[in-house]
VEXMI-951790 format. One record per residue (C-alpha): x, y, z; residue in three letters. Coordinates in steps of 0.001 Angstrom, whole numbers, plus 500000, padded with zeros to 6 digits. Layout:
BEGIN
[atom [X,Y,Z],'Ala'] ...
This chain:
BEGIN
[atom [903376,594562,861809],'Met'] [atom [902447,593757,865116],'Gln'] [atom [905432,590716,864748],'Leu'] [atom [907939,593514,864011],'Val'] [atom [906933,595515,867300],'Lys'] [atom [907026,592658,869253],'Gln'] [atom [910512,591352,868328],'Leu'] [atom [912325,594459,867297],'Ser'] [atom [913609,595762,870596],'Ile'] [atom [914406,592040,871861],'Pro'] [atom [916436,591525,868859],'Val'] [atom [917802,595056,869282],'Ile'] [atom [918847,594472,872735],'Ile'] [atom [919875,590604,872258],'Leu'] [atom [922003,591657,869026],'Ala'] [atom [923591,594325,871224],'Ala'] [atom [924439,592243,874210],'Ile'] [atom [926176,589549,871794],'Ile'] [atom [927855,592386,870170],'Gly'] [atom [929277,593714,873511],'Ile'] [atom [930351,590088,874835],'Ile'] [atom [932447,589274,871437],'Phe'] [atom [934401,592884,871212],'Val'] [atom [937380,593101,873640],'Pro'] [atom [937521,594595,876504],'Ala'] [atom [937735,598215,876245],'Ile'] [atom [939739,600148,878810],'Pro'] [atom [939639,603957,879352],'Gln'] [atom [941492,606264,876729],'Asp'] [atom [944677,607398,878944],'Ile'] [atom [944461,610605,876932],'His'] [atom [940857,611182,877805],'Tyr'] [atom [941176,613201,880791],'His'] [atom [943348,615839,879006],'Asn'] [atom [940617,618116,878224],'Phe'] [atom [941490,621001,875751],'Ser'] [atom [940623,623846,877817],'Asp'] [atom [942563,623638,881154],'Gln'] [atom [942180,627406,882237],'Arg'] [atom [942526,628190,885598],'Ser'] [atom [939959,631217,886715],'Leu'] [atom [938782,632547,890210],'Phe'] [atom [941098,630014,891758],'Gly'] [atom [938867,627026,890094],'Ile'] [atom [940680,624504,888118],'Ala'] [atom [939781,623733,884646],'Asn'] [atom [937111,626518,885672],'Cys'] [atom [934928,626291,882408],'Phe'] [atom [934325,622491,882553],'Asn'] [atom [933535,622659,886169],'Val'] [atom [931199,625718,886260],'Ile'] [atom [929400,624497,882824],'Ser'] [atom [927775,621786,885444],'Asn'] [atom [925660,624189,887243],'Ile'] [atom [922771,624185,885027],'Pro'] [atom [922559,620437,885657],'Tyr'] [atom [921820,621369,889676],'Leu'] [atom [919272,624036,888721],'Phe'] [atom [917462,621777,886126],'Ile'] [atom [917383,618604,888581],'Gly'] [atom [915970,620798,891308],'Val'] [atom [913596,622671,889284],'Ala'] [atom [912002,618886,888208],'Gly'] [atom [912086,617587,891535],'Leu'] [atom [909963,620853,892572],'Tyr'] [atom [907621,620675,889944],'Val'] [atom [906750,616855,891009],'Leu'] [atom [906413,617681,894615],'Ile'] [atom [904387,620389,894491],'Thr'] [atom [902227,619879,891123],'Arg'] [atom [900349,616592,892101],'Pro'] [atom [898054,616666,888856],'Leu'] [atom [900617,616478,886768],'Leu'] [atom [900251,614303,883790],'Ala'] [atom [901860,611735,884604],'Ile'] [atom [901342,608196,886065],'Asn'] [atom [901296,609201,889852],'Gln'] [atom [902285,605328,891266],'Ala'] [atom [905316,606062,889173],'Leu'] [atom [906299,609330,890224],'Arg'] [atom [909340,608114,892435],'Tyr'] [atom [910999,607290,888544],'Ile'] [atom [910423,610796,887460],'Tyr'] [atom [911947,612078,890903],'Met'] [atom [914921,609675,890431],'Thr'] [atom [915602,611078,887108],'Phe'] [atom [915616,614588,888236],'Phe'] [atom [918089,613687,891411],'Ala'] [atom [920123,611611,888996],'Gly'] [atom [920487,614852,887026],'Val'] [atom [921181,617224,890147],'Ala'] [atom [923809,614712,891106],'Leu'] [atom [925604,615214,887830],'Val'] [atom [926531,618513,889099],'Ser'] [atom [928658,617661,891722],'Phe'] [atom [929957,614395,890033],'Gly'] [atom [930849,615787,887135],'Ser'] [atom [931969,619433,888773],'Gly'] [atom [934181,617181,891181],'Tyr'] [atom [935709,615250,888333],'Tyr'] [atom [936567,617971,886258],'His'] [atom [938385,619870,889350],'Leu'] [atom [941057,616907,888957],'Ser'] [atom [940256,614627,885786],'Pro'] [atom [941263,611031,886590],'Ser'] [atom [939622,607472,887086],'Asn'] [atom [939104,608072,890522],'Asp'] [atom [937250,611472,890389],'Ser'] [atom [935515,609982,886869],'Leu'] [atom [933345,606792,889153],'Val'] [atom [931730,610006,890697],'Trp'] [atom [930673,611648,887343],'Asp'] [atom [929612,608490,885892],'Arg'] [atom [927423,607036,888553],'Leu'] [atom [924589,609873,888732],'Pro'] [atom [924920,609533,884710],'Ile'] [atom [924179,605873,884830],'Ala'] [atom [921164,606719,887492],'Ile'] [atom [919663,609260,885387],'Ser'] [atom [919792,607174,882258],'Leu'] [atom [918226,604363,883657],'Met'] [atom [915680,606416,884918],'Ala'] [atom [914964,608042,881887],'Phe'] [atom [914612,604668,879859],'Phe'] [atom [912149,603304,882346],'Thr'] [atom [910421,606480,882246],'Ile'] [atom [910043,606152,878385],'Val'] [atom [909068,602298,879021],'Leu'] [atom [906018,603101,881230],'Ala'] [atom [904734,605895,878929],'Glu'] [atom [905280,604265,875509],'Phe'] [atom [905057,600720,876124],'Ile'] [atom [904069,599558,879314],'Asn'] [atom [903677,600932,883005],'Glu'] [atom [904081,597495,884684],'Gln'] [atom [907004,596182,882846],'Leu'] [atom [908361,599752,883301],'Ala'] [atom [907653,599198,887224],'Arg'] [atom [909308,595805,887339],'Lys'] [atom [912633,596654,885489],'Leu'] [atom [913391,600008,887057],'Phe'] [atom [915423,598842,889816],'Leu'] [atom [917547,596034,887936],'Pro'] [atom [917701,598640,885124],'Leu'] [atom [918893,601499,887882],'Ile'] [atom [921335,598358,889745],'Ala'] [atom [922824,597656,886135],'Thr'] [atom [923539,601190,885277],'Gly'] [atom [925533,601490,888597],'Leu'] [atom [927143,598266,888611],'Ala'] [atom [928497,599004,884698],'Ser'] [atom [930753,602073,886285],'Val'] [atom [931515,600029,889369],'Ile'] [atom [932375,597203,887076],'Tyr'] [atom [934537,599636,884844],'Trp'] [atom [936377,601234,887823],'Tyr'] [atom [937140,598334,889457],'Trp'] [atom [938423,596725,886134],'Ser'] [atom [940911,599460,885956],'Glu'] [atom [942011,599343,889484],'Thr'] [atom [943444,595438,888180],'Gln'] [atom [944982,596984,885230],'Gln'] [atom [942197,595023,883028],'Gln'] [atom [940269,598129,881890],'Gly'] [atom [936890,597448,880423],'Asp'] [atom [934173,599754,879322],'Leu'] [atom [932050,597365,877490],'Arg'] [atom [929139,596995,880171],'Leu'] [atom [928760,600845,880586],'Tyr'] [atom [928829,601322,876812],'Ile'] [atom [926191,599390,876707],'Leu'] [atom [924402,601248,879606],'Val'] [atom [924992,604586,877678],'Gln'] [atom [924247,603707,874312],'Phe'] [atom [921733,601298,873722],'Leu'] [atom [919072,603061,875281],'Pro'] [atom [919390,605806,873189],'Met'] [atom [919493,603089,870157],'Ile'] [atom [915879,602010,871696],'Leu'] [atom [914181,605098,872417],'Ile'] [atom [913754,606195,868704],'Pro'] [atom [912749,602712,867621],'Val'] [atom [909982,603055,870890],'Ile'] [atom [908931,606467,869459],'Leu'] [atom [908644,605232,866052],'Leu'] [atom [906606,602144,867028],'Met'] [atom [904446,602967,870083],'Tyr'] [atom [901633,605460,870413],'Pro'] [atom [902071,608144,873915],'Ser'] [atom [899239,609037,876080],'Arg'] [atom [900492,612594,875742],'Phe'] [atom [900818,615126,873437],'Asp'] [atom [904120,616886,872133],'Asn'] [atom [906015,613755,871811],'Arg'] [atom [908253,615763,869542],'His'] [atom [909794,616988,872979],'Tyr'] [atom [911297,613252,872915],'Tyr'] [atom [912909,614262,869506],'Trp'] [atom [914779,617235,870852],'Leu'] [atom [915934,615412,873773],'Ile'] [atom [917667,612771,871673],'Ile'] [atom [918816,615650,869829],'Ala'] [atom [920536,617286,872527],'Cys'] [atom [921994,614197,873133],'Tyr'] [atom [923274,613490,870128],'Gly'] [atom [924710,617012,869611],'Leu'] [atom [926594,616435,872891],'Ala'] [atom [928393,613922,871793],'Lys'] [atom [929437,615362,868828],'Leu'] [atom [930656,618300,871232],'Leu'] [atom [932534,615936,873519],'Glu'] [atom [934221,614344,870145],'Leu'] [atom [934854,617863,869078],'Gly'] [atom [936505,619093,872141],'Asp'] [atom [939763,620462,870974],'Gly'] [atom [938711,621535,867134],'Ala'] [atom [935766,623699,868804],'Val'] [atom [938077,624988,871324],'Phe'] [atom [940496,625755,868735],'Gly'] [atom [938122,627409,866430],'Gly'] [atom [935935,629534,868910],'Leu'] [atom [939453,630108,871282],'Gly'] [atom [936959,631123,874336],'Phe'] [atom [935177,627821,875155],'Val'] [atom [935864,624386,874579],'Ser'] [atom [933644,621337,872894],'Gly'] [atom [933256,619689,876370],'His'] [atom [932361,622828,878410],'Ser'] [atom [929531,623150,875748],'Leu'] [atom [928802,619353,875815],'Lys'] [atom [927725,620363,879281],'His'] [atom [925274,622787,878389],'Leu'] [atom [924026,620761,875257],'Ala'] [atom [923329,617801,877566],'Ser'] [atom [922031,619770,880268],'Ala'] [atom [919218,621239,877522],'Leu'] [atom [917904,617513,877497],'Ala'] [atom [916773,617473,880757],'Pro'] [atom [915549,620989,880785],'Tyr'] [atom [913017,620006,877730],'Leu'] [atom [912025,617032,879442],'Phe'] [atom [911240,619632,882537],'Tyr'] [atom [909266,621336,879760],'Leu'] [atom [907557,618876,878593],'Tyr'] [atom [906172,617352,881941],'Leu'] [atom [905233,620788,883073],'Ser'] [atom [903234,621520,879617],'Arg'] [atom [902052,618295,878506],'Arg'] [atom [898374,616850,878735],'His'] [atom [897046,613482,878207],'Thr'] [atom [895784,612862,874859],'Val'] 
């Protein structure tokens, strides 16, 4: 069992990297920016896809506030900057995604994806720290953040060269969401109420389903699209993490 625990994560990472190398370059779908709900209200283009990003700002600021004002929060104090990076990234998603949805294009999408990459990599680092090894997490934090940012910059550059390649960004976005459940199942936590992590993963999965069903949801409900609801579902994930940090205790 110990050998399985030691090898499972490296094997998954290696398999994912090898798999993505042998997959042909994946350009951005030309239809990606054609969202089902394009209504303008109050002078705001694509209004509901824009304003549904507001929760990210409040949740990000709330997370930063609790980290700044509660010095006895149940976290490793030496790693507080990683938690702050996560919530700062969440707050920036509000601006980046809102800006993108005002006028969807590859040029504006890059500003949506940069803060998403920051928050995802910071969250994965937090999981590494809380379940596996804090020293390892500290060493990997900057390389993971750099990899996340590089994945977006490389994708955007590849699109400008008419050779669009999303592979690295796909790896950055989905590999942590594969690894985190494995880590939760195989490693203990120093904190109680770890079920919050499973709820966070569920929110992420729901958000992806709503994104894929953008048009179907809008056609069924008529007043809101799957993509707008995707923003709310994905914003629920950092809100749950905010609640978790506020309420948990060391085991």
